[in-house]
C-alpha positions in Angstrom: 152.3 139.9 98.7 155.1 139.7 95.8 158.4 138.1 96.3 161.8 138.1 95.5 164.4 134.8 95.4 167.8 135.1 95.1 169.8 131.4 95.0 173.3 130.0 94.1 173.2 126.6 93.1 176.5 124.7 91.7 175.2 122.8 88.3 171.7 122.7 86.4 170.5 126.4 86.2 168.7 125.5 83.4 166.6 122.8 85.0 165.9 124.7 88.5 164.8 127.9 86.6 162.5 125.8 84.5 160.6 123.9 87.4 160.2 127.1 89.1 159.0 128.9 86.2 156.3 126.0 86.3 155.5 127.0 89.4 154.9 130.7 88.5 158.0 132.5 89.0 159.5 134.9 86.7 163.2 136.0 85.8 161.4 139.6 84.6 158.3 141.6 85.3 157.0 144.4 84.0 156.5 147.8 86.1 155.3 151.4 85.8 159.6 152.8 86.6 161.0 150.5 84.6 159.1 149.1 81.4 160.3 145.7 81.8 162.6 145.1 85.0 165.3 142.0 84.0 166.5 140.4 87.4 169.8 138.9 87.8 170.6 135.3 86.7 170.1 133.7 89.7 166.9 136.1 90.9 162.9 135.2 90.5 160.3 136.6 91.4 156.7 135.8 92.4 153.7 138.0 92.7 151.8 135.9 95.5 154.1 133.5 97.4 155.8 134.2 100.6 159.0 134.4 101.5 158.4 131.2 103.5 156.9 129.5 100.5 159.5 130.5 97.6 162.2 129.3 100.1 160.7 126.0 100.5 160.3 125.7 97.3 163.3 126.1 96.1 164.6 123.5 98.4 162.3 121.1 96.7 163.0 121.8 93.5 166.7 121.7 94.4 166.4 118.3 96.1 164.3 117.0 92.9 167.0 117.7 90.8 169.7 116.1 93.0 171.9 119.6 93.2 172.8 121.3 96.6 170.8 125.1 97.2 174.3 126.4 98.6 172.7 130.1 99.7 169.0 131.4 99.1 167.2 134.8 100.3 163.5 135.3 100.0 161.8 138.6 101.4 159.0 140.4 100.1 158.7 142.9 97.1 158.1 146.3 99.2 156.8 149.7 97.8 160.7 151.1 98.3 163.0 149.3 95.8 165.1 150.4 93.6 166.8 148.8 90.6 168.9 149.0 87.2 166.0 147.9 84.8 168.7 145.4 82.9 168.5 144.0 79.1 167.4 140.4 78.6 169.7 138.1 78.6 171.1 136.9 75.0 
């Protein structure tokens, strides 16, 4: 099942996301309700990883970058979601 990960780190945001993207995470997804859902800045999505795996990978990437993962929540993306579709970051 798909997982959504939200996190707070004090620095190295671009580097963190780049390494997470290499593991298959995305910051937007296509979906029937919203053609594209643009996630908030510190939210990532993975189509098949578990919440535990997403959390552990976020911890590993933070450690690799020598940055403190201050907050992190990973949960399964379920059928009863609601969203503002958002706009691309500029």
